[in-house]
PDB file of N, H, CA, C and O in Angstrom:
ATOM      1  N   MET A   1      14.188 -44.764  25.028  1.00  0.00           N
ATOM      2  CA  MET A   1      13.376 -44.793  26.265  1.00  0.00           C
ATOM      3  C   MET A   1      13.836 -46.007  27.063  1.00  0.00           C
ATOM      4  O   MET A   1      14.025 -47.096  26.521  1.00  0.00           O
ATOM      5  N   LYS A   2      14.007 -45.794  28.343  1.00  0.00           N
ATOM      6  H   LYS A   2      13.853 -44.910  28.783  1.00  0.00           H
ATOM      7  CA  LYS A   2      14.349 -46.887  29.260  1.00  0.00           C
ATOM      8  C   LYS A   2      13.183 -47.767  29.555  1.00  0.00           C
ATOM      9  O   LYS A   2      12.039 -47.317  29.506  1.00  0.00           O
ATOM     10  N   HIS A   3      13.437 -49.004  29.861  1.00  0.00           N
ATOM     11  H   HIS A   3      14.367 -49.369  29.901  1.00  0.00           H
ATOM     12  CA  HIS A   3      12.407 -49.962  30.225  1.00  0.00           C
ATOM     13  C   HIS A   3      12.753 -50.493  31.617  1.00  0.00           C
ATOM     14  O   HIS A   3      13.894 -50.853  31.907  1.00  0.00           O
ATOM     15  N   PHE A   4      11.729 -50.526  32.459  1.00  0.00           N
ATOM     16  H   PHE A   4      10.802 -50.233  32.223  1.00  0.00           H
ATOM     17  CA  PHE A   4      11.924 -51.023  33.794  1.00  0.00           C
ATOM     18  C   PHE A   4      10.875 -52.152  34.026  1.00  0.00           C
ATOM     19  O   PHE A   4       9.818 -52.205  33.397  1.00  0.00           O
ATOM     20  N   THR A   5      11.240 -53.031  34.959  1.00  0.00           N
ATOM     21  H   THR A   5      12.099 -52.989  35.470  1.00  0.00           H
ATOM     22  CA  THR A   5      10.273 -54.059  35.393  1.00  0.00           C
ATOM     23  C   THR A   5       9.968 -53.750  36.852  1.00  0.00           C
ATOM     24  O   THR A   5      10.872 -53.642  37.680  1.00  0.00           O
ATOM     25  N   LEU A   6       8.683 -53.611  37.150  1.00  0.00           N
ATOM     26  H   LEU A   6       7.948 -53.699  36.477  1.00  0.00           H
ATOM     27  CA  LEU A   6       8.238 -53.350  38.523  1.00  0.00           C
ATOM     28  C   LEU A   6       7.467 -54.521  39.026  1.00  0.00           C
ATOM     29  O   LEU A   6       6.641 -55.068  38.296  1.00  0.00           O
ATOM     30  N   ASN A   7       7.696 -54.928  40.233  1.00  0.00           N
ATOM     31  H   ASN A   7       8.367 -54.484  40.826  1.00  0.00           H
ATOM     32  CA  ASN A   7       6.908 -55.976  40.810  1.00  0.00           C
ATOM     33  C   ASN A   7       5.887 -55.300  41.728  1.00  0.00           C
ATOM     34  O   ASN A   7       6.215 -54.815  42.811  1.00  0.00           O
ATOM     35  N   ILE A   8       4.642 -55.286  41.256  1.00  0.00           N
ATOM     36  H   ILE A   8       4.376 -55.680  40.376  1.00  0.00           H
ATOM     37  CA  ILE A   8       3.523 -54.689  41.987  1.00  0.00           C
ATOM     38  C   ILE A   8       2.789 -55.816  42.749  1.00  0.00           C
ATOM     39  O   ILE A   8       2.467 -56.854  42.172  1.00  0.00           O
ATOM     40  N   PRO A   9       2.534 -55.594  44.046  1.00  0.00           N
ATOM     41  CA  PRO A   9       1.800 -56.655  44.750  1.00  0.00           C
ATOM     42  C   PRO A   9       0.448 -56.863  44.124  1.00  0.00           C
ATOM     43  O   PRO A   9      -0.244 -55.916  43.751  1.00  0.00           O
ATOM     44  N   ASN A  10       0.071 -58.175  44.013  1.00  0.00           N
ATOM     45  H   ASN A  10       0.632 -58.945  44.316  1.00  0.00           H
ATOM     46  CA  ASN A  10      -1.231 -58.520  43.470  1.00  0.00           C
ATOM     47  C   ASN A  10      -2.394 -57.894  44.256  1.00  0.00           C
ATOM     48  O   ASN A  10      -3.456 -57.599  43.710  1.00  0.00           O
ATOM     49  N   SER A  11      -2.148 -57.705  45.555  1.00  0.00           N
ATOM     50  H   SER A  11      -1.284 -57.945  45.999  1.00  0.00           H
ATOM     51  CA  SER A  11      -3.200 -57.194  46.408  1.00  0.00           C
ATOM     52  C   SER A  11      -3.620 -55.738  45.974  1.00  0.00           C
ATOM     53  O   SER A  11      -4.707 -55.282  46.329  1.00  0.00           O
ATOM     54  N   LEU A  12      -2.802 -55.070  45.256  1.00  0.00           N
ATOM     55  H   LEU A  12      -1.919 -55.440  44.968  1.00  0.00           H
ATOM     56  CA  LEU A  12      -3.158 -53.694  44.791  1.00  0.00           C
ATOM     57  C   LEU A  12      -4.093 -53.712  43.644  1.00  0.00           C
ATOM     58  O   LEU A  12      -4.757 -52.717  43.358  1.00  0.00           O
ATOM     59  N   ASN A  13      -4.163 -54.863  42.955  1.00  0.00           N
ATOM     60  H   ASN A  13      -3.623 -55.672  43.188  1.00  0.00           H
ATOM     61  CA  ASN A  13      -5.078 -55.026  41.856  1.00  0.00           C
ATOM     62  C   ASN A  13      -4.997 -53.907  40.788  1.00  0.00           C
ATOM     63  O   ASN A  13      -6.008 -53.350  40.360  1.00  0.00           O
ATOM     64  N   LEU A  14      -3.785 -53.619  40.397  1.00  0.00           N
ATOM     65  H   LEU A  14      -2.965 -54.071  40.745  1.00  0.00           H
ATOM     66  CA  LEU A  14      -3.510 -52.574  39.379  1.00  0.00           C
ATOM     67  C   LEU A  14      -3.086 -53.219  38.065  1.00  0.00           C
ATOM     68  O   LEU A  14      -2.458 -54.278  38.049  1.00  0.00           O
ATOM     69  N   ASN A  15      -3.430 -52.581  37.000  1.00  0.00           N
ATOM     70  H   ASN A  15      -3.940 -51.721  37.014  1.00  0.00           H
ATOM     71  CA  ASN A  15      -2.938 -53.055  35.700  1.00  0.00           C
ATOM     72  C   ASN A  15      -1.896 -52.063  35.161  1.00  0.00           C
ATOM     73  O   ASN A  15      -1.693 -50.998  35.743  1.00  0.00           O
ATOM     74  N   GLU A  16      -1.274 -52.398  34.110  1.00  0.00           N
ATOM     75  H   GLU A  16      -1.438 -53.264  33.638  1.00  0.00           H
ATOM     76  CA  GLU A  16      -0.169 -51.597  33.550  1.00  0.00           C
ATOM     77  C   GLU A  16      -0.648 -50.133  33.251  1.00  0.00           C
ATOM     78  O   GLU A  16       0.061 -49.172  33.550  1.00  0.00           O
ATOM     79  N   VAL A  17      -1.843 -49.997  32.665  1.00  0.00           N
ATOM     80  H   VAL A  17      -2.419 -50.777  32.421  1.00  0.00           H
ATOM     81  CA  VAL A  17      -2.359 -48.648  32.382  1.00  0.00           C
ATOM     82  C   VAL A  17      -2.463 -47.783  33.597  1.00  0.00           C
ATOM     83  O   VAL A  17      -2.067 -46.617  33.582  1.00  0.00           O
ATOM     84  N   GLU A  18      -3.002 -48.358  34.666  1.00  0.00           N
ATOM     85  H   GLU A  18      -3.323 -49.305  34.678  1.00  0.00           H
ATOM     86  CA  GLU A  18      -3.133 -47.578  35.931  1.00  0.00           C
ATOM     87  C   GLU A  18      -1.792 -47.170  36.475  1.00  0.00           C
ATOM     88  O   GLU A  18      -1.626 -46.048  36.953  1.00  0.00           O
ATOM     89  N   VAL A  19      -0.845 -48.056  36.408  1.00  0.00           N
ATOM     90  H   VAL A  19      -0.980 -48.968  36.020  1.00  0.00           H
ATOM     91  CA  VAL A  19       0.534 -47.765  36.955  1.00  0.00           C
ATOM     92  C   VAL A  19       1.150 -46.687  36.140  1.00  0.00           C
ATOM     93  O   VAL A  19       1.698 -45.733  36.692  1.00  0.00           O
ATOM     94  N   ARG A  20       1.081 -46.800  34.815  1.00  0.00           N
ATOM     95  H   ARG A  20       0.636 -47.575  34.366  1.00  0.00           H
ATOM     96  CA  ARG A  20       1.678 -45.800  33.924  1.00  0.00           C
ATOM     97  C   ARG A  20       1.031 -44.454  34.138  1.00  0.00           C
ATOM     98  O   ARG A  20       1.744 -43.451  34.135  1.00  0.00           O
ATOM     99  N   ARG A  21      -0.263 -44.364  34.323  1.00  0.00           N
ATOM    100  H   ARG A  21      -0.843 -45.179  34.326  1.00  0.00           H
ATOM    101  CA  ARG A  21      -0.911 -43.090  34.538  1.00  0.00           C
ATOM    102  C   ARG A  21      -0.545 -42.514  35.851  1.00  0.00           C
ATOM    103  O   ARG A  21      -0.320 -41.307  35.941  1.00  0.00           O
ATOM    104  N   PHE A  22      -0.470 -43.313  36.891  1.00  0.00           N
ATOM    105  H   PHE A  22      -0.653 -44.294  36.818  1.00  0.00           H
ATOM    106  CA  PHE A  22      -0.066 -42.825  38.200  1.00  0.00           C
ATOM    107  C   PHE A  22       1.352 -42.306  38.177  1.00  0.00           C
ATOM    108  O   PHE A  22       1.636 -41.229  38.701  1.00  0.00           O
ATOM    109  N   LEU A  23       2.220 -43.050  37.588  1.00  0.00           N
ATOM    110  H   LEU A  23       1.989 -43.925  37.163  1.00  0.00           H
ATOM    111  CA  LEU A  23       3.655 -42.647  37.492  1.00  0.00           C
ATOM    112  C   LEU A  23       3.769 -41.343  36.736  1.00  0.00           C
ATOM    113  O   LEU A  23       4.490 -40.444  37.171  1.00  0.00           O
ATOM    114  N   ALA A  24       3.065 -41.210  35.592  1.00  0.00           N
ATOM    115  H   ALA A  24       2.480 -41.940  35.239  1.00  0.00           H
ATOM    116  CA  ALA A  24       3.097 -40.053  34.763  1.00  0.00           C
ATOM    117  C   ALA A  24       2.562 -38.820  35.548  1.00  0.00           C
ATOM    118  O   ALA A  24       3.157 -37.743  35.491  1.00  0.00           O
ATOM    119  N   ALA A  25       1.496 -38.984  36.237  1.00  0.00           N
ATOM    120  H   ALA A  25       1.013 -39.858  36.283  1.00  0.00           H
ATOM    121  CA  ALA A  25       0.888 -37.872  37.013  1.00  0.00           C
ATOM    122  C   ALA A  25       1.847 -37.402  38.099  1.00  0.00           C
ATOM    123  O   ALA A  25       2.028 -36.199  38.287  1.00  0.00           O
ATOM    124  N   LYS A  26       2.457 -38.330  38.808  1.00  0.00           N
ATOM    125  H   LYS A  26       2.310 -39.307  38.655  1.00  0.00           H
ATOM    126  CA  LYS A  26       3.330 -37.909  39.925  1.00  0.00           C
ATOM    127  C   LYS A  26       4.653 -37.388  39.423  1.00  0.00           C
ATOM    128  O   LYS A  26       5.257 -36.548  40.089  1.00  0.00           O
ATOM    129  N   MET A  27       5.149 -37.853  38.252  1.00  0.00           N
ATOM    130  H   MET A  27       4.659 -38.536  37.710  1.00  0.00           H
ATOM    131  CA  MET A  27       6.308 -37.282  37.704  1.00  0.00           C
ATOM    132  C   MET A  27       6.032 -35.879  37.137  1.00  0.00           C
ATOM    133  O   MET A  27       6.909 -35.016  37.174  1.00  0.00           O
ATOM    134  N   TYR A  28       4.878 -35.660  36.641  1.00  0.00           N
ATOM    135  H   TYR A  28       4.166 -36.362  36.611  1.00  0.00           H
ATOM    136  CA  TYR A  28       4.482 -34.330  36.163  1.00  0.00           C
ATOM    137  C   TYR A  28       4.390 -33.410  37.377  1.00  0.00           C
ATOM    138  O   TYR A  28       4.860 -32.272  37.348  1.00  0.00           O
ATOM    139  N   GLU A  29       3.768 -33.926  38.458  1.00  0.00           N
ATOM    140  H   GLU A  29       3.386 -34.850  38.482  1.00  0.00           H
ATOM    141  CA  GLU A  29       3.596 -33.065  39.658  1.00  0.00           C
ATOM    142  C   GLU A  29       4.949 -32.654  40.269  1.00  0.00           C
ATOM    143  O   GLU A  29       5.082 -31.566  40.828  1.00  0.00           O
ATOM    144  N   SER A  30       5.928 -33.526  40.154  1.00  0.00           N
ATOM    145  H   SER A  30       5.821 -34.410  39.700  1.00  0.00           H
ATOM    146  CA  SER A  30       7.278 -33.225  40.780  1.00  0.00           C
ATOM    147  C   SER A  30       8.154 -32.407  39.795  1.00  0.00           C
ATOM    148  O   SER A  30       9.249 -31.967  40.146  1.00  0.00           O
ATOM    149  N   GLY A  31       7.661 -32.221  38.593  1.00  0.00           N
ATOM    150  H   GLY A  31       6.772 -32.579  38.308  1.00  0.00           H
ATOM    151  CA  GLY A  31       8.384 -31.426  37.636  1.00  0.00           C
ATOM    152  C   GLY A  31       9.442 -32.239  36.839  1.00  0.00           C
ATOM    153  O   GLY A  31      10.257 -31.662  36.121  1.00  0.00           O
ATOM    154  N   LYS A  32       9.415 -33.527  36.974  1.00  0.00           N
ATOM    155  H   LYS A  32       8.752 -33.995  37.558  1.00  0.00           H
ATOM    156  CA  LYS A  32      10.334 -34.332  36.275  1.00  0.00           C
ATOM    157  C   LYS A  32       9.954 -34.517  34.791  1.00  0.00           C
ATOM    158  O   LYS A  32      10.829 -34.735  33.953  1.00  0.00           O
ATOM    159  N   LEU A  33       8.676 -34.432  34.474  1.00  0.00           N
ATOM    160  H   LEU A  33       7.965 -34.255  35.154  1.00  0.00           H
ATOM    161  CA  LEU A  33       8.173 -34.501  33.135  1.00  0.00           C
ATOM    162  C   LEU A  33       7.300 -33.289  32.787  1.00  0.00           C
ATOM    163  O   LEU A  33       6.593 -32.763  33.646  1.00  0.00           O
ATOM    164  N   SER A  34       7.353 -32.848  31.516  1.00  0.00           N
ATOM    165  H   SER A  34       7.927 -33.276  30.818  1.00  0.00           H
ATOM    166  CA  SER A  34       6.438 -31.819  31.075  1.00  0.00           C
ATOM    167  C   SER A  34       5.087 -32.423  30.831  1.00  0.00           C
ATOM    168  O   SER A  34       4.967 -33.648  30.837  1.00  0.00           O
ATOM    169  N   LEU A  35       4.067 -31.634  30.615  1.00  0.00           N
ATOM    170  H   LEU A  35       4.166 -30.639  30.610  1.00  0.00           H
ATOM    171  CA  LEU A  35       2.727 -32.130  30.415  1.00  0.00           C
ATOM    172  C   LEU A  35       2.718 -33.101  29.203  1.00  0.00           C
ATOM    173  O   LEU A  35       2.091 -34.159  29.255  1.00  0.00           O
ATOM    174  N   GLY A  36       3.416 -32.725  28.129  1.00  0.00           N
ATOM    175  H   GLY A  36       3.925 -31.866  28.086  1.00  0.00           H
ATOM    176  CA  GLY A  36       3.466 -33.571  26.896  1.00  0.00           C
ATOM    177  C   GLY A  36       4.138 -34.877  27.156  1.00  0.00           C
ATOM    178  O   GLY A  36       3.652 -35.928  26.738  1.00  0.00           O
ATOM    179  N   GLN A  37       5.293 -34.826  27.869  1.00  0.00           N
ATOM    180  H   GLN A  37       5.688 -33.972  28.209  1.00  0.00           H
ATOM    181  CA  GLN A  37       6.016 -36.058  28.189  1.00  0.00           C
ATOM    182  C   GLN A  37       5.199 -36.963  29.090  1.00  0.00           C
ATOM    183  O   GLN A  37       5.167 -38.175  28.878  1.00  0.00           O
ATOM    184  N   ALA A  38       4.546 -36.406  30.078  1.00  0.00           N
ATOM    185  H   ALA A  38       4.572 -35.421  30.250  1.00  0.00           H
ATOM    186  CA  ALA A  38       3.734 -37.220  30.998  1.00  0.00           C
ATOM    187  C   ALA A  38       2.528 -37.819  30.222  1.00  0.00           C
ATOM    188  O   ALA A  38       2.166 -38.976  30.435  1.00  0.00           O
ATOM    189  N   ALA A  39       1.922 -37.028  29.334  1.00  0.00           N
ATOM    190  H   ALA A  39       2.216 -36.088  29.161  1.00  0.00           H
ATOM    191  CA  ALA A  39       0.799 -37.541  28.552  1.00  0.00           C
ATOM    192  C   ALA A  39       1.215 -38.724  27.724  1.00  0.00           C
ATOM    193  O   ALA A  39       0.493 -39.716  27.615  1.00  0.00           O
ATOM    194  N   GLU A  40       2.436 -38.607  27.118  1.00  0.00           N
ATOM    195  H   GLU A  40       3.023 -37.802  27.207  1.00  0.00           H
ATOM    196  CA  GLU A  40       2.961 -39.688  26.268  1.00  0.00           C
ATOM    197  C   GLU A  40       3.240 -40.936  27.167  1.00  0.00           C
ATOM    198  O   GLU A  40       2.919 -42.056  26.769  1.00  0.00           O
ATOM    199  N   LEU A  41       3.808 -40.752  28.323  1.00  0.00           N
ATOM    200  H   LEU A  41       4.069 -39.842  28.647  1.00  0.00           H
ATOM    201  CA  LEU A  41       4.075 -41.925  29.199  1.00  0.00           C
ATOM    202  C   LEU A  41       2.727 -42.555  29.556  1.00  0.00           C
ATOM    203  O   LEU A  41       2.621 -43.780  29.604  1.00  0.00           O
ATOM    204  N   ALA A  42       1.743 -41.780  29.795  1.00  0.00           N
ATOM    205  H   ALA A  42       1.830 -40.785  29.756  1.00  0.00           H
ATOM    206  CA  ALA A  42       0.382 -42.296  30.186  1.00  0.00           C
ATOM    207  C   ALA A  42      -0.336 -42.876  29.042  1.00  0.00           C
ATOM    208  O   ALA A  42      -1.324 -43.583  29.238  1.00  0.00           O
ATOM    209  N   GLY A  43       0.115 -42.612  27.813  1.00  0.00           N
ATOM    210  H   GLY A  43       0.918 -42.038  27.654  1.00  0.00           H
ATOM    211  CA  GLY A  43      -0.531 -43.152  26.619  1.00  0.00           C
ATOM    212  C   GLY A  43      -1.823 -42.355  26.248  1.00  0.00           C
ATOM    213  O   GLY A  43      -2.778 -42.906  25.700  1.00  0.00           O
ATOM    214  N   LEU A  44      -1.805 -41.066  26.567  1.00  0.00           N
ATOM    215  H   LEU A  44      -1.029 -40.618  27.012  1.00  0.00           H
ATOM    216  CA  LEU A  44      -2.953 -40.180  26.365  1.00  0.00           C
ATOM    217  C   LEU A  44      -2.551 -38.929  25.631  1.00  0.00           C
ATOM    218  O   LEU A  44      -1.369 -38.597  25.549  1.00  0.00           O
ATOM    219  N   SER A  45      -3.570 -38.209  25.076  1.00  0.00           N
ATOM    220  H   SER A  45      -4.530 -38.479  25.143  1.00  0.00           H
ATOM    221  CA  SER A  45      -3.338 -36.901  24.563  1.00  0.00           C
ATOM    222  C   SER A  45      -3.136 -35.941  25.748  1.00  0.00           C
ATOM    223  O   SER A  45      -3.465 -36.272  26.887  1.00  0.00           O
ATOM    224  N   LYS A  46      -2.585 -34.736  25.460  1.00  0.00           N
ATOM    225  H   LYS A  46      -2.318 -34.467  24.534  1.00  0.00           H
ATOM    226  CA  LYS A  46      -2.382 -33.814  26.533  1.00  0.00           C
ATOM    227  C   LYS A  46      -3.714 -33.434  27.222  1.00  0.00           C
ATOM    228  O   LYS A  46      -3.784 -33.293  28.443  1.00  0.00           O
ATOM    229  N   ILE A  47      -4.732 -33.279  26.419  1.00  0.00           N
ATOM    230  H   ILE A  47      -4.675 -33.393  25.427  1.00  0.00           H
ATOM    231  CA  ILE A  47      -6.039 -32.878  26.988  1.00  0.00           C
ATOM    232  C   ILE A  47      -6.560 -34.023  27.837  1.00  0.00           C
ATOM    233  O   ILE A  47      -7.002 -33.794  28.963  1.00  0.00           O
ATOM    234  N   ALA A  48      -6.521 -35.255  27.328  1.00  0.00           N
ATOM    235  H   ALA A  48      -6.162 -35.441  26.413  1.00  0.00           H
ATOM    236  CA  ALA A  48      -6.984 -36.397  28.120  1.00  0.00           C
ATOM    237  C   ALA A  48      -6.197 -36.599  29.458  1.00  0.00           C
ATOM    238  O   ALA A  48      -6.745 -36.908  30.516  1.00  0.00           O
ATOM    239  N   PHE A  49      -4.907 -36.402  29.307  1.00  0.00           N
ATOM    240  H   PHE A  49      -4.462 -36.151  28.448  1.00  0.00           H
ATOM    241  CA  PHE A  49      -4.041 -36.532  30.480  1.00  0.00           C
ATOM    242  C   PHE A  49      -4.371 -35.419  31.498  1.00  0.00           C
ATOM    243  O   PHE A  49      -4.479 -35.708  32.690  1.00  0.00           O
ATOM    244  N   SER A  50      -4.532 -34.164  31.061  1.00  0.00           N
ATOM    245  H   SER A  50      -4.445 -33.929  30.093  1.00  0.00           H
ATOM    246  CA  SER A  50      -4.841 -33.112  31.990  1.00  0.00           C
ATOM    247  C   SER A  50      -6.195 -33.404  32.693  1.00  0.00           C
ATOM    248  O   SER A  50      -6.370 -33.019  33.849  1.00  0.00           O
ATOM    249  N   GLU A  51      -7.120 -34.057  32.035  1.00  0.00           N
ATOM    250  H   GLU A  51      -6.977 -34.370  31.096  1.00  0.00           H
ATOM    251  CA  GLU A  51      -8.404 -34.338  32.652  1.00  0.00           C
ATOM    252  C   GLU A  51      -8.281 -35.489  33.774  1.00  0.00           C
ATOM    253  O   GLU A  51      -9.090 -35.535  34.701  1.00  0.00           O
ATOM    254  N   ILE A  52      -7.295 -36.355  33.650  1.00  0.00           N
ATOM    255  H   ILE A  52      -6.638 -36.317  32.897  1.00  0.00           H
ATOM    256  CA  ILE A  52      -7.198 -37.444  34.697  1.00  0.00           C
ATOM    257  C   ILE A  52      -6.311 -37.002  35.879  1.00  0.00           C
ATOM    258  O   ILE A  52      -6.233 -37.699  36.891  1.00  0.00           O
ATOM    259  N   LEU A  53      -5.663 -35.873  35.749  1.00  0.00           N
ATOM    260  H   LEU A  53      -5.726 -35.307  34.927  1.00  0.00           H
ATOM    261  CA  LEU A  53      -4.810 -35.426  36.865  1.00  0.00           C
ATOM    262  C   LEU A  53      -5.580 -35.321  38.175  1.00  0.00           C
ATOM    263  O   LEU A  53      -5.008 -35.581  39.234  1.00  0.00           O
ATOM    264  N   ILE A  54      -6.831 -34.956  38.143  1.00  0.00           N
ATOM    265  H   ILE A  54      -7.296 -34.745  37.283  1.00  0.00           H
ATOM    266  CA  ILE A  54      -7.652 -34.794  39.342  1.00  0.00           C
ATOM    267  C   ILE A  54      -7.740 -36.175  40.014  1.00  0.00           C
ATOM    268  O   ILE A  54      -7.792 -36.245  41.242  1.00  0.00           O
ATOM    269  N   ASP A  55      -7.757 -37.192  39.299  1.00  0.00           N
ATOM    270  H   ASP A  55      -7.715 -37.135  38.302  1.00  0.00           H
ATOM    271  CA  ASP A  55      -7.827 -38.551  39.901  1.00  0.00           C
ATOM    272  C   ASP A  55      -6.673 -38.868  40.778  1.00  0.00           C
ATOM    273  O   ASP A  55      -6.774 -39.721  41.660  1.00  0.00           O
ATOM    274  N   PHE A  56      -5.550 -38.188  40.556  1.00  0.00           N
ATOM    275  H   PHE A  56      -5.468 -37.495  39.839  1.00  0.00           H
ATOM    276  CA  PHE A  56      -4.322 -38.407  41.304  1.00  0.00           C
ATOM    277  C   PHE A  56      -3.979 -37.199  42.255  1.00  0.00           C
ATOM    278  O   PHE A  56      -2.889 -37.092  42.818  1.00  0.00           O
ATOM    279  N   ASN A  57      -4.980 -36.328  42.376  1.00  0.00           N
ATOM    280  H   ASN A  57      -5.865 -36.415  41.918  1.00  0.00           H
ATOM    281  CA  ASN A  57      -4.834 -35.178  43.270  1.00  0.00           C
ATOM    282  C   ASN A  57      -3.665 -34.304  42.857  1.00  0.00           C
ATOM    283  O   ASN A  57      -2.925 -33.786  43.694  1.00  0.00           O
ATOM    284  N   VAL A  58      -3.508 -34.144  41.494  1.00  0.00           N
ATOM    285  H   VAL A  58      -4.109 -34.564  40.814  1.00  0.00           H
ATOM    286  CA  VAL A  58      -2.390 -33.376  40.909  1.00  0.00           C
ATOM    287  C   VAL A  58      -3.032 -32.209  40.150  1.00  0.00           C
ATOM    288  O   VAL A  58      -3.962 -32.409  39.368  1.00  0.00           O
ATOM    289  N   SER A  59      -2.535 -31.002  40.383  1.00  0.00           N
ATOM    290  H   SER A  59      -1.780 -30.840  41.018  1.00  0.00           H
ATOM    291  CA  SER A  59      -2.998 -29.797  39.700  1.00  0.00           C
ATOM    292  C   SER A  59      -2.373 -29.679  38.330  1.00  0.00           C
ATOM    293  O   SER A  59      -1.197 -29.986  38.138  1.00  0.00           O
ATOM    294  N   ILE A  60      -3.212 -29.211  37.337  1.00  0.00           N
ATOM    295  H   ILE A  60      -4.167 -28.961  37.493  1.00  0.00           H
ATOM    296  CA  ILE A  60      -2.701 -28.911  36.050  1.00  0.00           C
ATOM    297  C   ILE A  60      -1.686 -27.794  36.038  1.00  0.00           C
ATOM    298  O   ILE A  60      -0.775 -27.761  35.211  1.00  0.00           O
ATOM    299  N   VAL A  61      -1.869 -26.851  37.002  1.00  0.00           N
ATOM    300  H   VAL A  61      -2.609 -26.878  37.673  1.00  0.00           H
ATOM    301  CA  VAL A  61      -1.018 -25.733  37.121  1.00  0.00           C
ATOM    302  C   VAL A  61       0.248 -26.228  37.871  1.00  0.00           C
ATOM    303  O   VAL A  61       0.186 -26.495  39.071  1.00  0.00           O
ATOM    304  N   ASN A  62       1.291 -26.338  37.227  1.00  0.00           N
ATOM    305  H   ASN A  62       1.342 -26.121  36.252  1.00  0.00           H
ATOM    306  CA  ASN A  62       2.520 -26.919  37.778  1.00  0.00           C
ATOM    307  C   ASN A  62       3.607 -25.789  37.799  1.00  0.00           C
ATOM    308  O   ASN A  62       4.627 -25.821  37.110  1.00  0.00           O
ATOM    309  N   TYR A  63       3.272 -24.792  38.664  1.00  0.00           N
ATOM    310  H   TYR A  63       2.443 -24.766  39.223  1.00  0.00           H
ATOM    311  CA  TYR A  63       4.065 -23.573  38.702  1.00  0.00           C
ATOM    312  C   TYR A  63       4.467 -23.334  40.172  1.00  0.00           C
ATOM    313  O   TYR A  63       3.566 -23.136  40.987  1.00  0.00           O
ATOM    314  N   PRO A  64       5.687 -23.338  40.547  1.00  0.00           N
ATOM    315  CA  PRO A  64       6.088 -23.209  41.948  1.00  0.00           C
ATOM    316  C   PRO A  64       5.765 -21.845  42.536  1.00  0.00           C
ATOM    317  O   PRO A  64       5.908 -20.834  41.849  1.00  0.00           O
ATOM    318  N   PRO A  65       5.327 -21.793  43.809  1.00  0.00           N
ATOM    319  CA  PRO A  65       4.922 -20.531  44.425  1.00  0.00           C
ATOM    320  C   PRO A  65       5.954 -19.444  44.358  1.00  0.00           C
ATOM    321  O   PRO A  65       5.623 -18.261  44.278  1.00  0.00           O
ATOM    322  N   SER A  66       7.247 -19.853  44.392  1.00  0.00           N
ATOM    323  H   SER A  66       7.516 -20.814  44.458  1.00  0.00           H
ATOM    324  CA  SER A  66       8.301 -18.835  44.337  1.00  0.00           C
ATOM    325  C   SER A  66       8.351 -18.133  42.967  1.00  0.00           C
ATOM    326  O   SER A  66       8.709 -16.958  42.888  1.00  0.00           O
ATOM    327  N   ALA A  67       7.997 -18.846  41.903  1.00  0.00           N
ATOM    328  H   ALA A  67       7.706 -19.801  41.967  1.00  0.00           H
ATOM    329  CA  ALA A  67       7.903 -18.249  40.589  1.00  0.00           C
ATOM    330  C   ALA A  67       6.748 -17.340  40.444  1.00  0.00           C
ATOM    331  O   ALA A  67       6.842 -16.323  39.757  1.00  0.00           O
ATOM    332  N   ILE A  68       5.629 -17.673  41.082  1.00  0.00           N
ATOM    333  H   ILE A  68       5.552 -18.500  41.640  1.00  0.00           H
ATOM    334  CA  ILE A  68       4.437 -16.842  41.098  1.00  0.00           C
ATOM    335  C   ILE A  68       4.747 -15.542  41.783  1.00  0.00           C
ATOM    336  O   ILE A  68       4.391 -14.483  41.267  1.00  0.00           O
ATOM    337  N   THR A  69       5.396 -15.577  42.923  1.00  0.00           N
ATOM    338  H   THR A  69       5.686 -16.438  43.342  1.00  0.00           H
ATOM    339  CA  THR A  69       5.745 -14.389  43.699  1.00  0.00           C
ATOM    340  C   THR A  69       6.678 -13.497  42.851  1.00  0.00           C
ATOM    341  O   THR A  69       6.473 -12.291  42.721  1.00  0.00           O
ATOM    342  N   ARG A  70       7.703 -14.141  42.287  1.00  0.00           N
ATOM    343  H   ARG A  70       7.870 -15.122  42.393  1.00  0.00           H
ATOM    344  CA  ARG A  70       8.678 -13.378  41.481  1.00  0.00           C
ATOM    345  C   ARG A  70       7.983 -12.722  40.298  1.00  0.00           C
ATOM    346  O   ARG A  70       8.243 -11.549  40.030  1.00  0.00           O
ATOM    347  N   ASP A  71       7.084 -13.442  39.555  1.00  0.00           N
ATOM    348  H   ASP A  71       6.872 -14.394  39.772  1.00  0.00           H
ATOM    349  CA  ASP A  71       6.405 -12.866  38.399  1.00  0.00           C
ATOM    350  C   ASP A  71       5.450 -11.766  38.855  1.00  0.00           C
ATOM    351  O   ASP A  71       5.326 -10.768  38.146  1.00  0.00           O
ATOM    352  N   ALA A  72       4.781 -11.884  39.972  1.00  0.00           N
ATOM    353  H   ALA A  72       4.882 -12.695  40.549  1.00  0.00           H
ATOM    354  CA  ALA A  72       3.844 -10.858  40.471  1.00  0.00           C
ATOM    355  C   ALA A  72       4.597  -9.600  40.825  1.00  0.00           C
ATOM    356  O   ALA A  72       4.079  -8.497  40.648  1.00  0.00           O
ATOM    357  N   ALA A  73       5.808  -9.745  41.321  1.00  0.00           N
ATOM    358  H   ALA A  73       6.228 -10.641  41.465  1.00  0.00           H
ATOM    359  CA  ALA A  73       6.578  -8.582  41.705  1.00  0.00           C
ATOM    360  C   ALA A  73       6.997  -7.714  40.525  1.00  0.00           C
ATOM    361  O   ALA A  73       7.322  -6.540  40.700  1.00  0.00           O
ATOM    362  N   GLN A  74       6.990  -8.273  39.355  1.00  0.00           N
ATOM    363  H   GLN A  74       6.726  -9.227  39.212  1.00  0.00           H
ATOM    364  CA  GLN A  74       7.345  -7.555  38.114  1.00  0.00           C
ATOM    365  C   GLN A  74       6.277  -6.561  37.680  1.00  0.00           C
ATOM    366  O   GLN A  74       6.552  -5.672  36.874  1.00  0.00           O
ATOM    367  N   PHE A  75       5.075  -6.699  38.199  1.00  0.00           N
ATOM    368  H   PHE A  75       4.852  -7.422  38.853  1.00  0.00           H
ATOM    369  CA  PHE A  75       3.976  -5.825  37.782  1.00  0.00           C
ATOM    370  C   PHE A  75       3.832  -4.741  38.773  1.00  0.00           C
ATOM    371  O   PHE A  75       2.963  -3.881  38.626  1.00  0.00           O
TER     372      PHE A  75
END
């Protein structure tokens, strides 16, 4: 696993847990991480992570509209 150092402005008043959860949620939303990978990055179980996604305005359903249309056309 890679390690990075981020300089977060003090004015944001964020701690490491909040940053990790935000990053995990946004990486999940963008499709860079699976639910399990994002949960691990956030330090949570999959269930707990899926429950905090709403805090970051991220949907648990991470399925692109084009795939939904393609799958629907098969029926």
